[in-house]
N, C-alpha and C positions, 0 to 999 in steps of 0.2 A: 552548731547552728545557733544564730542569735534568736532569742525568744521573740514572739510577736508582741509588739508594743501594746496591741489591743488587749492582751492577756495580763498585762502588768498592772498591779495595784500599788507597788512600792518601787521607788528608784533610789539606789544607794550610790551617790557619786563618790568617786575617788580621784580628785584632781591633782594628784601628785605622782609622778612617775617613780621617784626613788622610794625604796622600801622604807616603811615607817610603821609605827605601832598601829596607826589608823588603818593603813593598807592591810596589815596582818589581820586586824579585827574583821574587816570586810571580807577578806579571803576565807576566814574561818566561818563566819556567820551566814553569809548569803547562800552558799550551797545547801546548808542545813535548813535555812528558812524557806528555801524554794519548795520544800516538801510541805510547807504549812500555808503559804500564801504566794500569790504571783509577785515575784520580786526579781529585779535585775540590777546589777551594778553598772556603772558607766565610768569611763575614764581610761587613761593610758596605762599600759604595762600590767594589766590584770591577767592572771593565769587563765588558760583556756577552759579549765573545768568550772570557772565561776560564771554563772548565767549573766550575760551582759549585752548591752545595746550600745551602738556607736554614739558618741556625743552629738554629732550633727542631727541625729534623728530626734533628739529631745525637742527641737524647735518645730518638729512636724507632728508632735503628739496630737491625737484626736482630742477635741474639746468635749467629747460626749460623756466623760466620766471623771470622777475625782481620783487623784493619786496622792500618795504620801511621798514627799521628797525628804530623805533622811540625810541631813548634812552632819559632818563631823569636823569641819574646818570653816573658817571665816569665808574663804573663797566660795565654798559650796553653799553657805547660807546666802551669799550675795547672788550667785547664779540662780538659786531657787527663787529669790525675790524678783529677779529679772524675768524669768520664765513665767512667773505668776502675774506680775503687774504690767510688764511691757508686752510679752507675747500672749498674755491672757489665757495661759493654761490653768486648768483647774487643779490646784495643788494645795495640800495641807503640809505646811513646813514644820519639820521636826529637827531638832538639833541635839546631839549628844555632846556633853561637856565633860572633859576629864581634868580641866585646869583647877589647880588649888592655889590660886592667887587672885587678886583683884583684877577684873577685866578692864581693858581700855574702854574709853568712851565709845569708840567705833564698834567694838565687840558687843558692848551693852546695847547699843542701838540695834545691831543685827538680832541679838537674842530677843529683844523686846518685840520683834516682828514675827517671831516664830509662833506657830499654833500649839506647839508642845516642846517640852525640854526633858531630856534624860540626863541624869548625873550618874557617873560611874562609881560614886561613893558618897557617904553622908558628908564627908569633909568637902567634897566638890560641891555638893548641893548647898552648903552653907555660904558659898561665895556667889550664888545666884540670887538675884533680887526678885525671884518669882518662884511659884511652886514647880516642882520637878519630880519625875518618877526616878527613884534611885534603883538602878539595876547594875549589880556588880558583874564584872567579867567572869566568864567561866572558861574551862579548858576541856579538851577531849580526854576523858578518863580511860578510853581504850588505848590511846597513844601514850599516855603517861600513867604508869601503873607500877606497883612494886616489883622487884626483881624475882625471877625464879631461882637463880643461882648467882648470888652476888660475887662469890669467890671466882667463879668461872668468868664472869664479866670483867672482873679486875685483871685476871690473867690475860684475857684477850686484849685489854687496853694498856697492858704494860704497867700496871699499878700494883703496889704491895698488898697481898691478900690479908696480912695480919695487922695492918695499920688502921688506926682511926683516921678517916679521911674527911676533911671539911672543904667545902668549895664555895667560890664566889664567881658567878658567871654573868656575862653581859658586856656592854661597852666599857672600855677601860679609860676612865677619866675621873677627875676630882668630884664631879657631880654625883657619880655613882659610888663614891667612897671606896674605890679599890685600894687606895693608899691606907685607909683605916683598917681594912681587912689585913693587908700586909703587915702593918704595924702591930696589930693584935697577934698575928702569927709569930712575928719576931719576938714578942714578949712571952708567948706560950710554948713554943716548940723547943727551946734549949733544954728545958727540964722534962720534956716528954718525947723521948726518942722514937716512940711508936706512933707519932702523929705526922701526917702529911697534909699540906694545904695546896689546893688547886686554884689557880686564877685562870679562867678561860674567857676569851673574848677577843675583840679587835679594838685597837687604838686607831680611831679615825684621824684624818689629817689634822694636824695641830696638836695631837696628844701623844705623838711618838716619843717626845722627850720625857713626858710623864711616865710612860711605860718603862723606858730605859732606866730612869731613876729608881723605880721600884725593883727592877732586876738587880741593879747595882747594890741596893741596900741588902737584898737577900744574899747576894754573893759575899758582901763584906762581913756579914754575920756568920758566914760558913754554912748557910742553909739553902744554897741554890738547888741541892738535890731534894729538899723536902718542902720548899715553896716553889712549886712548879708553875711556869707560865705557858699555857697551852693556846694554840690558835683556835679561832672560832670554828665550830663544826656546823655542817648543814642542819637545817631544822629537823630533818627526819632522823638524825643521829643523836640529838641532844638528850633524849629521854634516858638512854643508857648511861650518860654521864651524871645524871641525877641518881640513877639506881645504884651506882657504886659508892655514893656518899653515905656517911654517918650523920653529917650535920651540914645544913646549908646556911650561909650567912648573907644577908642582904643589908649592906652597910650604907645605903644611899644617904646623901645629904638632901636631895630633892628627888621627887618622883611623881609623875602624873597619876599612875595607878600602880603598876608593877606586877607582872604576871609570874616572875620567876619563883617567888615563894610558893605560889599555888602549884606550879609545876613540880617543885621539889616535894611538897606535901603529898601530892597525888602519887608519888613514888614511895611513900612511906617514910619520908625524911623530915625530922624536926627542923625548925627554922629559928635562927636568931636574927632579928631585923630591927631597923630603926623606926621611929615613929613618924614616918613620912608616907606620902601616897595613901594607898588604901591598906597599908600593912596593919594598922591597928584593928581594922575590920576583918583581916584575914588570919593573923596569928593570934589565936585565942583558944580558950578551953583546953589548956594543957598541951598545946601543939608546939611550944617553944618559948621564946622570951623576946621582949621588946625593950629597947634602950633609946635614949635621946640621940638625935643625929649629931655627928661630929664630936662624940664623946668617946675617945678611944679607950680610956681606962674602964668605963662602964661596959663597952662592947667586949673588951677582953675578959672582964669578970663574968659577963653573961655567957660567954662561950665556954669558959673553963669547966663548969660542972659536966657538960656533955662529953668532954674528952676523956673523962675518967670513970664514967658511970654508964655501963652498958644497959642496965635496967632502965635508967632515965631515958636513954636514947630510944629504947624499944617502946616504952610507954608513950613517949611524946610522938614517935613516928606513927603509932597506931591511932592516936588521937588526931594527928594531922590528916591521915588518910580518911578517917571518918568525917572530919570537918569538910574536906573537899567534896566528898560524895553527898553530903547534906546541903552544901551551899554554893559550890562552885563548878558544877557540871555545865558544859557549854549548852547542852540541850535546855537546861533551865533558863539560861540567859536568852537563848533564841526565842523561847516561848514567851518570856516576859516582854521582850521587845515587840513581838508580833501582836501581843495583846494591846500594846499602845497603838500600833498601826490600825488595828481594827476599831479601836475607840475613836481615833481621828477620822477614819473613813465613815464612821457612823455619825459624825458631826459633833462629837464631844471633844472638848478641850480641857486643858488644865493650866 
């Protein structure tokens, strides 16, 4: 049943039907935040378990109280402005920015009319021309956790129990650096017969040729059996694919934030990542290594020590797990955002 709009203090719009990182964030956070404050999402295609109200009801909101409108896209900022200034609803407008590039003039104009701004990393905040609360994303550490029996998991998934396994998961395209991971594997695996590399994900329309080319390179090198290309798995199944890893590699050339390193670290897996997105704020304190984007020799050199040193993998994996529990639990993210909501509802801005 839809919540009563009269009980809602915060509205989180999701004006995009296709699954995206923003949609996933709303689906993760809103049910958790509903136990802290009156909040509902709105928009098409949201799962039934997410508290939500139909879009048309926004135009009938009572004017007797102030609410926070938490936008994460330009279209949502614009709709918030329309509701506030054309339909005269009492709203405090909040925007979360994950972008790490200069904003267009139009986006700057929209951001300039918000009552508050959240940045998902310090790097993102540096591109905003106004103060912002920096709140990094978190994950569910109950769903992502170290394996009880890694060998049994590997057997169940048809993977070699005695190999060192490194993985690279997510969309398969040049932006994500999938080719950099494959090239590093091509350089490392010939002299290391006990290492397997996993590429898991989906090549969306227009990237099929890119994926085919990577498979052909692996086959031409005689490594098709040890550089495995696996299909995307459902969200509920992905944690086990982190748990079977010894090393996770995030070779992106560009990234808005990037949750996959946190997910791997929560499973006790060290990470080698590029210096993009929020990775410099995630991979720290002995949890792995960082390299420049699009530098395959440095990526290869950073991966190599982890393939031959079980002690290094264990120590870095333990540090990774501790870092996630200290800084990247989803409950912490939810609480920090709710604190911003309460501040705005109290009439304070930043």
